[in-house]
VEXVO-260806 format. One record per residue: residue in one letter; z, y, x of N, C-alpha, C in turn. Coordinates in pm, whole numbers, plus 50000, padded with zeros to 5 digits. Atoms other than C-alpha are relative to their C-alpha. Last residue first. Layout:
<sites>
AZYXZYXZYX ...
</sites>
This chain:
<sites>
L499895009850109852844574124709501204991050025 R500265013949960853354603424943500154990949879 H498825007749963853214637324773499584986150044 K499605010750092850004657024782501264993350049 Y499644993950127849344690924946500414989649896 Y498604996449998849474675325291500475006349869 N499904989450100846144657925230501485003749985 T498895001150094845894638725556499965011649902 G500495006450122842564635225737501074998149895 T499335012950025844354642126066499434992449880 R499875008049879842204670026214500554986049972 K501325004049951840984684825886500114990750120 S500595009350098844474684825732498644994950049 A499385013249984845974700126048499394989849905 V500475005649873843504728926040500564986050019 E501405003850016844194734925671499454993850128 L500065012250081847964734125721498564995349983 M499465011249924847894759026007499844986949923 R500975003549898845604782325811500474988050082 A501085007450065847934781225510498944995850102 A499515013550029850874791525727498914991449938 S499885007049872848964821225866500464985749979 A501365003049955847904832525518500024992250132 Q500515011050081851504829325399498574996350041 A499335012549963852744850425690499464988249920 E500545004449871850194878025637500604986650041 R501415003650017851044881025268499424994550130 A500105012550077854824879525326498554995649984 L499585011149915854684905825601499854986749927 Q501085002149904852684929125376500334988350093 E501125005850074855234924725096498814997250093 E499775014050031858194929825327498814993449931 D500735001550125856934962325478500064985249962 T500945011150011859634964825743499345000049864 G501124998449908861514996025854498984988849998 V500314986249963864834986525694498835000150099 L500034997349857864824951725542499595014450027 R501325000549938865664951425172500085003650148 G500585013350005868824942924975498644998650066 D500365003350139869794978824902499234986949994 K499454990250093869764985625276499484996949860 V500355003550138869284959625548500705010049909 V501275007249989869164969625917499534994349866 V500395005950128871884996225919498634993650013 K501274995150053872995001926279499644992849870 G499854986650056876594998926397498755005849939 G499714990549892875824969426621500095014249952 V499905006949872874224950826332500215010450110 I499904990949886874744963325975500184991750126 T499645007149877873684944525661499945010050115 M500214993349872873704960625316500414990650113 D500384986150022873474950324952499725007450130 V498854991149991873414912925013499525014449986 P499614994749869870364893924899501225009049993 R501024990849949870374875724564500475005950131 G501345004250040872184846824397498895009150046 S500764987850029875424852024584498564996149972 G501344999049945878034824924599499345013049960 V500934995150104881004820024367498565000350051 A499605004950132883504799324569499005003849891 A500085014550011881834803324907500274995249859 P501315005149958880984840424909499854985049984 L501134997550088884044849424692498664994250048 A500585012650046886794832724895498695001849926 A500325008049883887734863725095499314987049962 D501214995049937887494885524782499604991750122 D499815004449862889984865024585498735003650077 F498585002349978890474877924229500324995650142 L499534991149894887104893224150501514999050020 A499755007949879885564864023960500665008150111 G499095011050029885444875923598500364991950122 A499044996550105882384897223664500854987849965 F498635000849949880824885923991501045003549895 E499655013949968877384876923850501424998650055 L499685007750120877154911123680500494986050035 R501095008350053877264929224012500484991849880 G500344996750138880084954424046498844992149942 A499165007850090881504937924357499705002849853 D499524991550109878614951924557500774991449901 I500425004650132878304930024866500625009149897 M499284995250119878474943425219499384994349874 F500834998550120877504928725555500895004149884 L499385002650129878934931925902498975000249889 D500975009150063878334935426275500604995649868 A500154995850139880274965226412498844992349938 A501244993750046881014946526732500065003649852 K501105009250029884534939626855498835007649938 G500455006449878887024962227030498874990249980 P500314990949890888854971626713499674992550128 E498784994549944888674943926452499635009150117 L500024985450001886074928026226501355005050048 S498974993850084885564891426309499885015150011 G499335010250080882844868726450501065005449907 I500495001650138881504890126735500844989449927 A500684988150055882614904927068499594998749854 D499404987649949885034882227255499415012449934 D498914995750086884014853327028500765012150054 W500174985650018880644850027201501155006149920 G499314993849888880844814827342499975015149997 L500954993049912878164803727097500675006450121 V501035009649961880454777726935499035006450099 R499425008349895883274803026937499004989750049 S499934991749878881194828326743500574991950116 S501324999249938880304801226491500025008250129 G500355013049944883944793926418498675000350073 V499205002449880884754830726376499634986850067 T499804987449928881904837026131500744997350132 G501264992849985880364807125951500125013150075 V500895008249918883454785226006498705007450029 W499514999549863885684813125873499094992050094 L500414987049946883564816225558500435001350145 S501455001049985884054778925498499435013050055 E500295007249876887764782825563498504999150025 E499814990549891887934809425289499734993450135 A501074989950004886404785625034500135009850116 S499774990250106888694757225139498875010250003 L499814985949967887114730325350500425007949878 G501214992949959887644693825263500325014450036 N500055000249855890974675525260498735006650053 L499174989249950891454685924898500075000250152 G498994994950092888534663724805500785011550060 S498655001049944886774648525104501105005249910 T499825012149920883204640624990501444998050050 L500515012150065882784664924701500404987550078 R499145002450116885034691924847499574987249929 H498795006449950883144687325173501084998849893 L500255013449948879774693425011501304993150042 L500205009650110880984722724800499824985750052 Y498805000850086882454743225086499854989149894 A498975006949922879604735425324501274998249918 Q500345014249993877044744625059501064992150076 R499655006350128878814777724992499714985050002 V498544998550016878764788725355500444993149871 E499375011049928875244774425382501525000749994 A500055012050085874084798125106500654988150069 L498994997850103875274827425317500034988349903 L498725005249951873264812525602501135002449901 N498954992650069869994817025414501364994350041 S499244994449888866994807025622501125008749945 G499834985649997865084784325384500815004250120 D501174994249938863874749325312500095015249999 N498944993150072866414734225440499675003149852 S499075010250045864504709325652501115006149917 A500725010750070861404730925698500924988849954 S500334995950136863504761725778499344988949921 G501384995850016864894743626078499705003449855 D500965009549945868674742526088498595005249977 V500915003350109870694766325865499064988750039 G501414997349970873594766326107499164996849879 L501025003250101877374768026073498615003250052 G500684988750061880074766526340498994995249898 L500925003150110882674741926470499435012749941 K500544987150045884554742126800498904997349898 V501434998149973886234708126817499585013749948 G500264988349917890024711226822498555001850038 A500095004149859890754675926702499705011750093 N498685004749957891984688426362500024996250148 L499124988449991888774708326318501384995950051 M500414991649888886654678026400500925012050017 Q499645006849875888554654326174499665008850120 R498564998649981888294679725893500464993150128 V499594986449964884524683125932501495001250026 P498545001550021883514646825943500735012850037 L499184997349883879804657325909501484997749967 V499034989250019878044641525613500885001250124 G498605003650009874874620525636500885012349988 S499495003549868871204622625734501454995349995 S499145011750021869714621325386500644995450131 L500575011149924867014645625504500844987349991 K501415001950034867854670725229499414987850070 M500155005550135871614666025263498544997249968 N499465013649999871734670425640499894993349864 S500945008649930869444700625615500474985549998 S501185001650086871674716825354498984990750062 P499835008350120874884710025548498754997949917 C501154995650080873904722225897499984992349868 H500045007650126877084720426111498915005949910 A500624991950105876584733426465499834991449877 V500935006750091879014715126695499515010049896 G500144994650134880874728227000498994992149919 C501344999650060882054710627314500055006149860 G500404986650043885424720427464498615001149941 C500894994249899886144689327674499445013649958 A499354998749869889234678627479499125007150102 G498994989550005887724685527137500635002550136 L500684987150017884624665427216500995011549999 R500564996449870886724636927351499265013349993 H498904995049916888734637127029499525003450140 I499614986950053885554634726823501135005850084 E500954990149951884344606327046500355014149953 D499714997649858887474585726978499095010950057 H498704993449987887094589326601500305003550146 N498875007650050883364581326597501315007350033 F498995002149897880554606726631501144991949940 Y499615013949974877854601226372500844998250126 I499495007450116877434635226208500634986750040 G498765006849965877134657126517500604991549891 H499765010750098874594681126359501274992150028 A500364998350140873404703826644500274987049926 Y500955009250058875304701026969499685004149856 W499825002750143877064727427175498844991649948 V500975008350072877634728927548500305000149851 D501254992350004879314754927773498914992749923 N499834988650090882814741227704498805009349998 G499264988849943881814707827851500075011749906 T498774997150074879484678527796500735011350071 W500154991650118875844673727895501255000549913 G499404986949975876194661428251499965009449883 T501004990649948873734632228220500555014250020 K500655005349880876264603928180499105010450067 E499005000149894878414623427935499384995550133 M499764986149961875354630727722501015000850114 Y501204995749927874394593927724500165014550046 E499915006149868877944584227624498835004350088 L499084991849921877634609327338500194994250140 P500504986649966874474592527209500965008350085 R499914991450117875844556727232499565014250039 L498854991150011874524537727529500055006449861 G498815008249993872154509027611501305007849987 L499134995349893869404534027684501244991450021 K500724995149883866384522927484500905002750120 D501135008649963867904500727213499375004250133 Y499565013549968871324517327193498854991650055 C499224999249877869944552527213500504986250043 F500924997149889867254545126955500775000050131 K500685012649969869844529026724499045001950118 E499015008749938872004560526738499364986750043 E499794995049864868964582126668500984991150076 D501215003549925868084560626366500125004650145 Q499795013649951871724563826250498764995150076 T500345010950090871144601126223500344986550062 E500464995150130872274634526366499764988749901 A499275007450104874414622326656499635004749860 L499285012349966872974648826890500724994349878 H499655008050117870504677526891500774987650044 T500945010750034870654699727200500424993749867 H500065004150141872264731227340499014988649983 M500895011550015873384744527678500104994749857 R499535011150082874934778327760498904989749976 V500384998950140874034801328047500394987349926 G498864997250086875824805128381499645002049855 Y500124986450055872614808028584501175003749910 S500244991349885873244777528809499895014649956 R498724996849937874834761028508499825008650124 A499164991850087871644762728306501275004450071 L500594986650008869474749928591500895009249918 K499834993349870871734720328668499495014449994 A498584996749986871924711028299500265007450131 S499744988650089868144713128267501465004350011 E500514988049933867724690728573500245012549915 R499234996949880869984663728428499565013150065 L498634996350036868484664428081500795004250122 L500044986550057864924665028217501395004649960 D500194990349892865624635128441500005014349947 E498714998249933867034615328150499895010250113 S499635010049900863804620827962501385002850058 V499904995149863863364640927643500444988750093 S501184992149964862124633227291500075005950141 F501235007550024864404605727157498745007950034 P500125012149918867594619227314498684992549984 S499215010950058866984653627159499864987750087 C499965002050145865344687527217500994989549953 P500845011950022866124700227564500224994849858 A499865009150114867954733327507498954989049993 V500895010749957868774759627769500174988349904 G499445013049969870314791827636498934990150041 V500955011249991869434828827630500754987250034 R499565009949903871394859627522499064988149992 L500835011649968869894889827351500644991650111 M500825003650115871424919427170499214987450025 S501415003249977874224921927425499294997349867 F500774994950113877494936527302498504998350020 P499405003050131879694915127529499165004449881 S499004989950035877364916227833500504997649857 A498695006050029875644883227919501055010149959 D499054989249979872064896427898501374994949956 H498575002650025869384869727931500875011950039 Y499384995550124865804882427894501524999149992 T500624988650069863584880728199500885005749891 E500034988449910865674858928432499455012449931 I498644995749967866564834428155499965012850082 V499394994450121863014832628018501415005150029 R500614987050031861494828128364500685006649881 Q499494990549901863944800328454499455014049974 T498614997650038863054782328133500645010050095 D500014990250109859374786828219501415003049951 K500514987249952859774770328559500045010549890 L498974993449920862004742728424499555013750049 I498844996550083859584733128148501025008050081 V500414988950086856464734028365501195005049919 N500204988249916858144712528630499625012349919 I498714994449960859474687828373499825012850081 S499435006449882856014682628226501335006850035 Q500354993549874855314694527873500614992150115 T499035001449891855264678727526499505007350124 V499014989350014853424689527210501114998750104 E500624986750005850164670527278501015011449982 D500094994449864852054639027385499525014549999 P501305002349936852934632527022499955006750136 P501044989950023856674633826951498664995950061 L500464998050137858864602426915498855010049987 G499304990050079859394589627267499405001649861 G498965005950083858284556927428500815009949918 A498875003849915856324571327720501174994549920 S500515009049897852964572627540501114995150093 R500165013550054854764587127239499534990150107 G500965001950109855904617627431499884985449959 L500105014350028859074622127638499114997949878 D500895005849900858774656927794499784985049978 M500225014250022860224678327515499064995150110 S501005007349924861694713027562499924985549953 G500015014350020863844740527417498894993250077 R501305005149957864374775627548500074984849994 T499815010349898867374787027344498644994050032 P501005010649992867114819927159500364990050109 F499625009649896870374839027099498974988750002 F500805012349989869534870226897500454991650119 R499485004949873871484899726756499474985750016 I498985010450009869224912026474500484996350141 G498664995149965867434945626494501104989749986 L499145000650117864254936226305501415005050028 E500524991150103861824947426576500935000649878 R499804986149958863904931626849499555009749892 A498584996950012864074898426665500285014550037 A499684998850143860294897526620501465003949981 Q500594987550049859744904426991500335002349853 I499164989349948862174876727087499475013649954 E498794999450082860334852626863500905011550043 E500424995050131857014860527032501205001249907 D500064985449990858654856527374499595006249867 I498674995250034859524820627277500065015350007 L499854998750145855804813827275501375005349961 E499064989150027855374821227645500215002349850 G498625004749997853864787427724501005010549960 S499144993349902850464799927613501424994849992 I499474987550051848654774327398500935005950106 G501054989950009846374747327541500465013349947 N500944999249888848804719127467498965011049977 P501265007550007851294726927192499155001950125 F500984992249927854804739027289498674992450003 C501325005650028857484727127041498925008950064 Y500295011049908861054732627165498584994549989 F501475001150000862334765027014499594989750105 H500355010949909866034763026923498494997949990 D501195007750037867184795626765499694989950109 S500505008249891870574812826762498764992749951 A500685012750024871094840326509499624993450131 T500315006449872873534869426495499374986549972 T500214989449902873844893826201499704994850140 C499915005349864873564870225905499655010950099 G498744997549933874344887225572500174994350139 N498905007750057871674873525343501245000150090 K499874996350142868944899125403501144992449932 L499414986850012869474894625776500275003849856 L498625000849953868814857125757500715013549984 E499225006350108865714862725544501474998850041 G499864990350108864364887125802500824994449885 L498934990849962865094862526082500225010749893 G498725007049997863024836025907501175009050034 V499625004050136860144859025814501394993550000 K499684987750073860004875726156500424996949856 A498704995049957860264842426333500395012449920 S499015009150056857404827826128501415004550039 L499844997750143855304858626203501074991049939 Y499464986750027855844857426578500285002249851 V498615000349955855334819926604500685013449972 D499235007950097852174821326395501485000150035 R499764991450116850834849526614500804992749893 P498944990249973851324827626923500325009049879 Q500494989649912849224799526768501125010250024 M499434986549998850594767826614499305008850102 H501064990050019848234738026578500555014349995 R500844999849880850614712126727498875010249990 W499474990449901853064721826452499115000750125 I500304986450044850944704126191500425010050107 D501454998950009850764669726353499555013549943 Y500544997849865854414673726457498485002149995 L500124985749972855214677626087499515003050141 T500934993150089854494641825982499765014450046 V501345005049967856174625726284498955007049916 L500454994149875859224647926229498574995750035 W500204985750025859604638325863499465006850126 D501304998950068859154601425947499655014649972 F501065004349909861984604026203498625001149935 L500294992049882864284625725987498804995250082 E498834998149917864094610225642499535004750138 C499875007149872861084616125424501415001850054 D499245012250030860334626225064500134991250123 Q498784997850078859294662425116500874987649986 A498815001649916856874658525404501315000649921 W500115012449923853664652225206501264997350082 P499785012350078854654678624947500024987250085 I501275007249991855034707025199500164986549930 N500455004250133857984728425084498614993750003 R499035002450106858424745725418499304995049874 T500215013650051856044742425710501094996349900 F501335001550059855564779225802499704985849954 T500104992150123859284786025854498664997849930 Q500195009050114859304757626108499905007449867 Y501445003050013858754782626392499734991049880 L500714989850077862274795526327498534996849981 H501325001649940864014763726434499085009449923 H501184996950082867674771326369498764995850079 H501105009549978871184763926494498875002949902 T499935006949872874314785126547498894989850023 N500785012350014873794811426276499924992850135 I500585003749870876504838026280499374986249987 L500095014449980877544856325962499254997050129 G501335005850003878394893125988500054985050026 P500615001249867882024901125916498624993849989 Y499725012749932882584909925549499475000350143 V500555000549865882824942825358500444987050068 I499175008549916883334942324982499304998650134 K500655009949913881744971924805501054991850076 G500475011450079883154991024502499364988950083 M499255001850122883385023624698499404988449920 A499995014250037881615017925028500844997449876 D498975001050102880655054325088499944985849945 I500315008750115878655051225406501205000049907 V498815001050086878605078125676499614992349875 T500285007250124876065075125958501304998449924 D501464999250015876165100626239499544993149874 A500675008449901879895103326181498515001949982 T501465000150005882395123725978499474991250112 E500484994950128886045125225880498494999649989 Y501424996849989887625104126152499505004349863 P500144986049958891385101326205498545004050024 L500574999249866891555069325997499795014750038 D499744986749945893865071425697499505001250144 Y499804988950093893725033925632500255013150076 G498754999250077892385003525817500025012049908 I500195006350130889824998826094501345000549927 A498834999650088889365017626419499644993549866 K498904992749936887105017526725501265000249914 I499034995150097884554991326623501145006650075 E498595003850000881984988426902500825006449888 H499765013450053878204987226881501464997749962 G500975009549949877685024526919500234986549935 E500844992149909880895041226815499054990550070 A500585006149880882505025126513499225010250080 Y500724990549918884815035626228499534993150127 L500335005249867886025013625943499205010650074 S501154993849936887725022325612499814994150140 G499994996149861890145005625372498705006150049 G500114985549993890505005124994499895005350141 P500494994450127891744969425011500015015250007 Y499674985950021892164961325383499405004949867 C500944993350092892294923925448500485014349979 T499654987250061893954906525743498905005149909 R500794999350124893184869825808500325012949923 G499074999750113895994870326068499335000249865 E499085011349988893694859326350500984999349884 D499274999849874890944882726234501044988849999 M499985013349938888694872525944500615000450139 T500204999449855888314910125871499784986450064 I499545013349964887714910825496499764998350149 I500585004049873887424947825415500644986850040 N499195008449914888044955125047499244997950131 R499155007650093886854978624775500954991150081 A500535012850048885644999825063500934994049896 N499545003550135886855035725084499394987249945 R498804994950067884855047625380500264993249867 I500045006450132882435032525632501315003449930 L498774999450078881995055725929499754993849863 L500075005450136879375049226196501365001249934 T498705003450059878705066526527499814996049855 G499694995050133875535066926731501384995849954 M499145009750067875265062227107500445005549866 
</sites>
């Protein structure tokens, strides 16, 4: 168990309950756990000693919603000018050609970008399993996460409602309920670790109302609760989804979740834009969480989350980057700023403050994942998950008056200077430790290009052109 000592920071932004800051402070950790933080610590040395003079230390950001496999379908001209349903239909025809190596490489690229921008814990929603490909694709993501050293929360997603049954996805990327439940059970039993400083927790995550059956929702909920793991799905993302639920089910999306056992303090939804006033209060009362994905919601013209209403109603609210193809990146630090700006634009002074936006991406996100006993803030007893920014950068000159607000109010145009997960340095001087980034980028781009070429030949679509 290694020890870590960070000395003489310009400031340590803890995001604890009192929003305590320690200008000139230090932090000491043993293994994953912070043992002391503040001034005049009784520790002079450690296995890793970092002189943080001039650096601002922040709690690691926590990503509550992602689709890492989508990293290889970013910036595709044919899919750029679409809203959600058309966007999905276009990309399903590419995703159906994924191979296990594609999943591994796309996860390594996406998780690497998250780490380089201050994210220390990432949840992922993997739900696309092409016919004829090994069902153990989520294992490829887990391997990538282990190699990079990020705290990981993969959710075993699923789709069983293909086009032939009235759903949105092609049948070729759906699975039967029996196959889904069997593999979900395997993933939980093989990987889930519920301990506070776990590096890997697992969730259960049927995709969405328009791609899964009622039976799958019910059986997935039973399975998740029998193992005590959390539950995740997309909900209330678009008006098209709302219309689908009305037309096919005769219910609003949240009513459908209530009917199938998908509410409670072990559930979180991605997006949640179109909940009405009464539904928001029901969410707060039952303990549901929501992953807010501002960039994705803007790109796909989905809408704007009623963030202040949710916070006032006690809804657990966190940040997510969403799928890389609807962002088109994996930068949660950018989402902190996007959330701040978006809600200032749409809600004025009733929107998020800059510091609140950082809180949503740290403490708020930890509550959404049910992990706030160990991550989300910097204080004794919690994990040494953090990132540092050099306040001496040119882009911060003239802006060093509110260190807690800096990430949202000013933003960061390049990777953070250091990221630490569980007391271990995983990003140093803005680069991943132990990873040849250039080699990874070359191999990843070649893999992405192969997927696109295969899909183009199969569908006859020129994905390199914009739609007319």
